[in-house]
C-alpha positions as CSV (number, residue, x, y, z in Angstrom):
1,M,-62.4,45.5,-34.1
2,H,-66.1,45.5,-35.2
3,T,-67.8,48.6,-36.4
4,V,-71.1,49.1,-34.6
5,L,-74.1,49.4,-37.0
6,P,-75.7,52.9,-36.7
7,F,-79.1,51.4,-36.0
8,E,-80.4,48.9,-33.6
9,V,-80.6,45.4,-35.1
10,Y,-83.6,43.1,-34.6
11,P,-83.2,39.8,-36.5
12,Q,-86.9,39.5,-37.2
13,H,-86.8,42.8,-39.1
14,I,-83.8,42.1,-41.3
15,W,-84.1,40.9,-44.9
16,F,-81.0,39.4,-46.4
17,V,-80.9,39.2,-50.2
18,F,-77.7,38.0,-51.8
19,D,-76.2,36.0,-54.6
20,Y,-74.8,33.0,-52.7
21,R,-71.6,31.1,-53.5
22,L,-70.4,28.2,-51.4
23,P,-66.7,27.5,-52.3
24,S,-65.5,24.1,-51.1
25,L,-68.8,23.6,-49.3
26,E,-67.8,26.1,-46.6
27,T,-70.4,28.3,-44.9
28,R,-68.9,31.5,-46.0
29,C,-70.4,34.0,-48.3
30,E,-67.6,35.5,-50.4
31,N,-67.7,38.0,-53.3
32,S,-71.5,38.2,-52.9
33,L,-73.8,41.2,-53.3
34,F,-75.3,41.7,-49.9
35,R,-78.0,44.0,-48.7
36,A,-79.6,44.2,-45.3
37,K,-82.9,46.0,-45.2
38,K,-84.2,47.1,-41.8
39,F,-87.8,48.0,-41.3
40,H,-90.1,49.0,-38.4
41,S,-87.4,50.8,-36.4
42,Q,-87.4,54.2,-34.9
43,K,-84.8,55.5,-37.4
44,F,-86.3,54.1,-40.6
45,N,-90.0,54.1,-41.2
46,T,-90.1,53.3,-44.9
47,R,-88.1,51.4,-47.4
48,A,-87.2,54.7,-49.2
49,E,-85.7,56.2,-46.0
50,F,-83.5,53.2,-45.4
51,E,-82.4,52.9,-49.0
52,F,-81.4,56.6,-49.0
53,Y,-79.4,56.1,-45.8
54,E,-77.9,52.9,-47.2
55,T,-76.8,54.4,-50.5
56,N,-75.4,57.7,-49.1
57,T,-73.9,56.6,-45.8
58,L,-73.2,52.9,-45.3
59,G,-72.8,51.6,-48.8
60,Y,-73.1,48.0,-49.9
61,Q,-69.5,47.0,-49.0
62,T,-70.0,48.2,-45.4
63,L,-73.1,46.0,-45.1
64,L,-71.2,43.1,-46.6
65,H,-68.5,43.6,-43.9
66,H,-71.2,43.2,-41.3
67,F,-72.6,40.0,-42.8
68,Y,-70.2,37.9,-40.6
69,E,-71.4,39.7,-37.5
70,L,-75.0,39.2,-38.3
71,R,-74.9,35.7,-39.6
72,H,-74.7,34.1,-36.1
73,L,-78.1,35.6,-35.4
74,G,-79.5,33.4,-38.1
75,L,-81.1,34.4,-41.4
76,L,-84.3,32.4,-41.0
77,Y,-86.2,34.2,-38.3
78,D,-90.0,34.1,-38.3
79,T,-92.3,36.8,-37.0
80,F,-92.2,35.2,-33.5
81,K,-88.4,35.6,-33.3
82,R,-87.7,31.9,-33.8
83,N,-84.5,31.1,-35.7
84,H,-84.8,28.1,-38.0
85,D,-81.6,26.1,-38.3
86,Y,-82.8,22.5,-38.5
87,L,-84.0,20.9,-41.8
88,R,-85.7,17.6,-42.2
89,I,-85.5,16.1,-45.7
90,S,-87.8,13.3,-46.8
91,L,-86.1,11.0,-49.3
92,T,-89.2,9.1,-50.3
93,D,-92.9,8.7,-49.5
94,N,-92.5,4.9,-49.8
95,C,-92.0,2.5,-46.9
96,N,-91.5,-1.2,-46.2
97,L,-94.0,-1.0,-43.3
98,R,-97.6,0.0,-43.1
99,C,-98.1,1.6,-39.7
100,F,-101.7,2.8,-39.5
101,Y,-100.9,6.1,-37.8
102,C,-98.5,7.1,-40.6
103,M,-100.0,5.5,-43.7
104,P,-103.7,5.5,-44.6
105,E,-105.3,2.0,-45.0
106,E,-106.4,2.7,-48.6
107,D,-103.8,2.3,-51.4
108,I,-101.7,5.4,-51.8
109,S,-99.7,6.3,-54.9
110,C,-96.0,7.1,-54.2
111,A,-94.2,9.8,-56.0
112,T,-92.7,8.9,-59.3
113,R,-88.9,9.1,-59.9
114,E,-89.5,12.3,-61.9
115,Q,-91.5,13.9,-59.0
116,L,-88.8,13.1,-56.4
117,M,-85.9,15.3,-55.7
118,S,-82.8,13.7,-57.3
119,P,-79.6,13.2,-55.2
120,D,-78.0,16.3,-56.8
121,E,-81.1,18.4,-56.3
122,I,-81.3,17.4,-52.7
123,L,-77.6,18.4,-52.3
124,N,-77.9,21.7,-54.0
125,I,-81.1,22.7,-52.3
126,A,-79.6,21.7,-49.0
127,K,-76.7,24.0,-49.7
128,Q,-79.0,26.9,-50.0
129,F,-80.5,26.1,-46.6
130,V,-77.0,25.8,-45.1
131,A,-76.2,29.2,-46.5
132,L,-79.2,30.5,-44.6
133,G,-77.9,29.1,-41.3
134,V,-79.0,25.5,-41.2
135,N,-76.6,23.4,-39.1
136,K,-78.5,20.2,-38.7
137,I,-80.2,17.9,-41.3
138,R,-82.3,14.9,-40.6
139,L,-83.2,12.4,-43.3
140,T,-86.7,10.9,-43.1
141,G,-89.3,9.2,-45.2
142,G,-91.4,7.2,-45.7
143,E,-88.5,4.9,-44.9
144,P,-85.4,6.7,-46.2
145,L,-83.4,3.5,-46.6
146,V,-85.7,2.1,-49.2
147,R,-84.7,4.9,-51.6
148,K,-82.4,3.3,-54.2
149,E,-80.0,6.2,-54.0
150,A,-80.0,6.4,-50.2
151,A,-76.3,5.7,-49.8
152,E,-75.4,8.2,-52.5
153,I,-77.5,10.9,-50.8
154,I,-76.0,10.2,-47.4
155,A,-72.5,10.5,-48.8
156,K,-73.3,13.8,-50.6
157,L,-74.9,15.5,-47.6
158,S,-72.1,14.3,-45.3
159,A,-69.8,16.8,-47.0
160,L,-71.9,19.7,-45.8
161,P,-70.9,21.4,-42.5
162,V,-74.0,20.2,-40.6
163,T,-74.9,17.5,-38.1
164,L,-76.3,14.8,-40.3
165,T,-78.8,12.3,-38.8
166,M,-81.7,10.1,-39.8
167,T,-85.0,8.6,-38.6
168,T,-85.6,5.1,-39.8
169,N,-87.7,2.0,-39.0
170,G,-84.5,0.0,-38.7
171,L,-85.4,-2.8,-41.0
172,R,-82.5,-2.2,-43.5
173,L,-79.9,-0.6,-41.2
174,H,-77.6,-3.7,-41.3
175,E,-77.1,-2.9,-45.0
176,F,-76.0,0.7,-44.4
177,V,-73.8,0.6,-41.3
178,P,-70.6,1.3,-43.3
179,Q,-72.1,4.3,-45.1
180,I,-73.6,5.6,-41.9
181,L,-70.2,5.5,-40.1
182,E,-68.4,6.9,-43.1
183,A,-70.9,9.8,-43.2
184,G,-70.1,10.6,-39.6
185,M,-73.6,9.9,-38.3
186,R,-73.3,9.4,-34.5
187,S,-77.0,9.4,-33.6
188,L,-80.0,7.8,-35.2
189,N,-83.7,7.6,-34.3
190,I,-85.5,4.3,-34.7
191,S,-89.2,4.1,-34.9
192,L,-90.4,1.1,-32.7
193,D,-93.8,1.2,-31.0
194,T,-93.7,-2.1,-29.2
195,L,-91.5,-4.7,-27.7
196,N,-93.9,-7.5,-28.6
197,A,-93.6,-9.3,-31.9
198,D,-97.4,-9.8,-32.3
199,T,-98.2,-6.1,-31.5
200,F,-95.4,-5.1,-34.0
201,T,-97.3,-7.0,-36.7
202,L,-100.6,-5.5,-35.7
203,I,-99.2,-1.9,-35.8
204,T,-97.0,-2.2,-38.9
205,R,-99.0,-4.8,-40.8
206,R,-95.7,-6.4,-41.6
207,Q,-93.1,-8.8,-40.1
208,G,-89.6,-7.7,-39.0
209,F,-89.6,-7.2,-35.3
210,E,-86.5,-9.3,-34.6
211,T,-84.6,-7.6,-37.4
212,V,-85.3,-4.2,-35.9
213,L,-84.1,-5.3,-32.4
214,N,-81.0,-6.9,-33.9
215,N,-80.2,-3.7,-35.8
216,I,-80.5,-1.6,-32.7
217,E,-78.0,-3.8,-31.0
218,L,-75.7,-3.5,-34.1
219,L,-75.8,0.3,-33.9
220,L,-75.0,0.2,-30.2
221,S,-72.1,-2.1,-30.9
222,H,-70.6,0.6,-33.1
223,G,-71.1,3.3,-30.5
224,I,-74.0,5.0,-32.2
225,H,-76.4,7.0,-30.0
226,V,-79.8,5.3,-30.5
227,K,-83.1,7.1,-29.8
228,V,-86.2,5.0,-30.0
229,N,-89.5,6.7,-31.0
230,M,-92.5,5.0,-29.5
231,V,-96.0,6.5,-30.4
232,V,-98.2,5.7,-27.4
233,M,-101.8,4.8,-28.4
234,R,-104.5,3.9,-25.9
235,G,-105.8,0.4,-26.2
236,I,-102.8,-0.7,-28.3
237,N,-99.5,-0.3,-26.5
238,E,-99.8,2.0,-23.5
239,Q,-99.3,-1.1,-21.3
240,E,-95.8,-1.4,-22.6
241,I,-94.6,2.0,-21.3
242,N,-92.7,0.6,-18.4
243,D,-91.2,-2.2,-20.5
244,F,-89.6,0.6,-22.6
245,V,-88.4,2.4,-19.5
246,R,-86.9,-0.9,-18.2
247,W,-85.1,-1.2,-21.5
248,T,-83.4,2.1,-20.8
249,V,-82.2,0.8,-17.4
250,D,-80.5,-2.2,-19.0
251,K,-79.4,-0.8,-22.3
252,P,-78.0,2.6,-23.5
253,V,-81.1,3.4,-25.5
254,H,-83.0,6.7,-25.3
255,V,-86.7,6.1,-25.6
256,R,-89.0,9.0,-26.6
257,F,-92.7,8.5,-25.9
258,I,-94.7,10.4,-28.4
259,E,-98.3,11.5,-28.0
260,F,-100.6,10.2,-30.9
261,M,-101.0,13.0,-33.4
262,P,-103.6,13.6,-36.1
263,F,-102.8,13.4,-39.8
264,S,-104.7,12.8,-43.0
265,G,-106.1,9.2,-43.1
266,N,-104.8,8.0,-39.8
267,K,-108.2,7.8,-38.0
268,W,-107.0,9.9,-35.1
269,Q,-109.3,10.2,-32.1
270,G,-108.7,12.3,-29.0
271,E,-109.5,9.4,-26.7
272,K,-106.6,7.4,-28.2
273,V,-104.1,10.0,-26.9
274,V,-102.1,9.0,-23.8
275,T,-101.0,12.4,-22.5
276,S,-97.6,13.1,-21.0
277,H,-99.2,13.3,-17.5
278,E,-100.6,9.9,-17.9
279,I,-97.3,8.5,-19.2
280,L,-95.5,9.8,-16.2
281,E,-98.2,8.3,-13.9
282,H,-97.6,4.9,-15.5
283,I,-93.9,5.2,-14.9
284,E,-94.2,6.4,-11.3
285,K,-95.9,3.1,-10.4
286,E,-92.7,1.3,-10.9
287,F,-89.8,3.7,-11.2
288,S,-88.3,6.7,-9.4
289,F,-86.8,9.1,-11.9
290,I,-85.2,12.5,-12.2
291,S,-86.2,15.2,-14.6
292,L,-83.5,16.4,-17.0
293,G,-85.6,19.1,-18.6
294,K,-85.9,20.1,-22.2
295,E,-83.0,21.3,-24.4
296,P,-83.2,24.6,-26.3
297,N,-85.3,24.0,-29.4
298,G,-86.0,20.5,-28.2
299,T,-89.2,18.6,-28.6
300,A,-88.7,16.2,-25.7
301,R,-88.7,16.6,-21.9
302,K,-86.1,14.1,-20.7
303,Y,-86.0,11.9,-17.6
304,F,-83.5,9.5,-16.1
305,V,-83.9,6.5,-13.8
306,P,-80.9,6.6,-11.4
307,G,-78.5,3.8,-12.4
308,S,-79.8,3.5,-15.9
309,L,-77.7,3.2,-19.0
310,G,-80.2,5.2,-21.0
311,T,-82.9,7.8,-20.6
312,F,-86.5,8.3,-21.5
313,A,-88.4,11.4,-22.7
314,I,-91.9,12.6,-23.7
315,I,-92.9,14.5,-26.8
316,S,-96.1,16.1,-25.7
317,T,-97.3,17.6,-29.0
318,M,-101.0,17.4,-28.1
319,S,-101.2,18.1,-24.3
320,H,-98.2,20.5,-23.9
321,P,-96.9,21.8,-27.3
322,F,-93.4,23.0,-27.6
323,C,-93.8,25.5,-30.4
324,E,-92.4,28.5,-28.6
325,D,-88.8,27.8,-29.7
326,C,-89.4,25.6,-32.7
327,N,-86.4,25.7,-35.2
328,R,-87.6,23.1,-37.7
329,M,-88.4,23.1,-41.4
330,R,-89.4,20.2,-43.7
331,L,-88.8,19.3,-47.3
332,T,-91.1,16.6,-48.6
333,A,-89.8,14.0,-51.0
334,D,-91.3,15.9,-53.9
335,G,-89.6,19.1,-52.9
336,K,-92.3,21.0,-51.1
337,M,-91.3,23.1,-48.1
338,K,-93.5,22.9,-44.9
339,N,-92.7,25.4,-42.2
340,C,-94.6,23.2,-39.6
341,L,-95.6,19.6,-39.3
342,F,-99.2,20.7,-39.2
343,S,-99.1,23.6,-41.7
344,N,-101.8,23.5,-44.3
345,G,-99.7,25.4,-46.8
346,E,-96.6,24.3,-48.8
347,T,-94.0,26.1,-50.9
348,D,-92.8,24.4,-54.1
349,I,-89.1,24.7,-53.8
350,L,-88.2,21.9,-56.3
351,A,-90.3,23.4,-59.1
352,A,-88.6,26.8,-58.7
353,F,-85.2,25.2,-58.5
354,R,-85.8,23.3,-61.7
355,R,-86.7,26.6,-63.4
356,N,-83.4,28.0,-62.3
357,E,-85.1,30.5,-60.1
358,D,-83.6,31.9,-56.8
359,I,-85.2,29.7,-54.1
360,V,-83.8,31.8,-51.2
361,P,-86.8,34.3,-51.2
362,L,-89.2,31.3,-51.2
363,I,-87.5,29.8,-48.2
364,V,-87.4,33.1,-46.3
365,Q,-91.1,33.8,-47.1
366,S,-92.1,30.3,-46.0
367,V,-90.5,30.8,-42.6
368,L,-92.1,34.3,-42.3
369,N,-95.5,32.7,-42.9
370,K,-95.1,30.2,-40.1
371,K,-97.9,30.3,-37.5
372,E,-97.3,30.7,-33.8
373,K,-98.5,27.2,-32.9
374,L,-99.4,23.9,-34.5
375,G,-99.7,25.3,-38.0
376,G,-102.5,27.6,-36.8
377,Q,-104.9,24.6,-37.3
378,F,-105.7,23.7,-33.7
379,G,-104.8,24.3,-30.1
380,G,-106.3,24.3,-26.6
381,D,-108.4,21.2,-25.8
382,F,-107.4,18.5,-28.3
383,G,-110.4,16.4,-27.0
384,E,-112.6,18.7,-29.0
385,L,-110.5,18.4,-32.2
386,N,-112.1,17.0,-35.3
387,A,-109.2,15.5,-37.2
388,E,-111.2,15.4,-40.4
389,E,-111.3,19.2,-40.5
390,L,-107.5,19.5,-40.6
391,H,-105.9,20.2,-44.0
392,N,-102.6,18.3,-44.2
393,R,-100.9,15.4,-45.8
394,S,-100.6,11.9,-44.3
395,M,-97.5,11.5,-42.2
396,I,-95.8,9.3,-44.8
397,K,-96.3,12.1,-47.4
398,I,-94.8,14.7,-45.1
399,G,-91.8,12.9,-43.7
400,G,-91.4,12.2,-40.0
């Protein structure tokens, strides 16, 4: 029987401060000092009022008893009542491709080994996020599989009680299939913007098209759910939209068409964006399809051609943003936390961790600082957006 708290609980008004222990990698907080502070309610108007009530009536142990009831609400709510339980970790800012929309044309310096989070640092920082309610972790890059310790990191994180997945360009997947299966990964995202070898070379400035296709087939043969991320760019690959849809008819692949987004150095222009409406118009010329809607916290609106083995979806960041129920946080390869893909601010989690400081308050504050939409940097008519005025990293420095 649960005791009812003597005040109304609003998750966005609760602060949890505790000394966290994670025995056997379980998501339980045992033998921890726990305090919940509730502000902005009718009963408590100030910190002093609540602390008096807490000390003389509830007591710390009673609050600790209620931790298990409150945890399902999530500990990482922002000021817009969004719970953050999905962490994307970049393993490296290096890549074996040179896609122009991700990596600037000019030479860029990659983080040194000392600047990167080590495998143990990644694991221990991830544990702190899991303690705060994270239940899904995606590994990104750069290209995560070019990291020397990629297999080690995958193995370490697979011990956490989360859904572990990854976004990759697919070039080295054949080298990691045993580790992927051992880690329990059952769904992977593959970045592939074209089904034409020449266009692949144009976009990536590298070879490897056939290798990527073969590795997608390899994953499918092992029963792994494959999502293909295709950034649609006017004048480059929009004519291939229906080729990708046709692929979903014949193969159990799940294509996600992504609107071209602005990042530092990627020479974004509004006229290059092919909107979700235009994408659907392309598809309607050849296919009948059924809308499957958008999952909670999802970024993609899904569709299905009757009789298909796969599906297609559209990520409409520019024309119809999906920020209202965003649950994502990002850690860059050098340990900076970004609360939004487009945020102009970062929180140095790694530096604090290396100083043996408590990183939980930093994580919580970063989430509380999250803007309502698109990092607070733009919105409305993207056709009037000047990408040069945005303050952000290049995509490869953020992590996809």
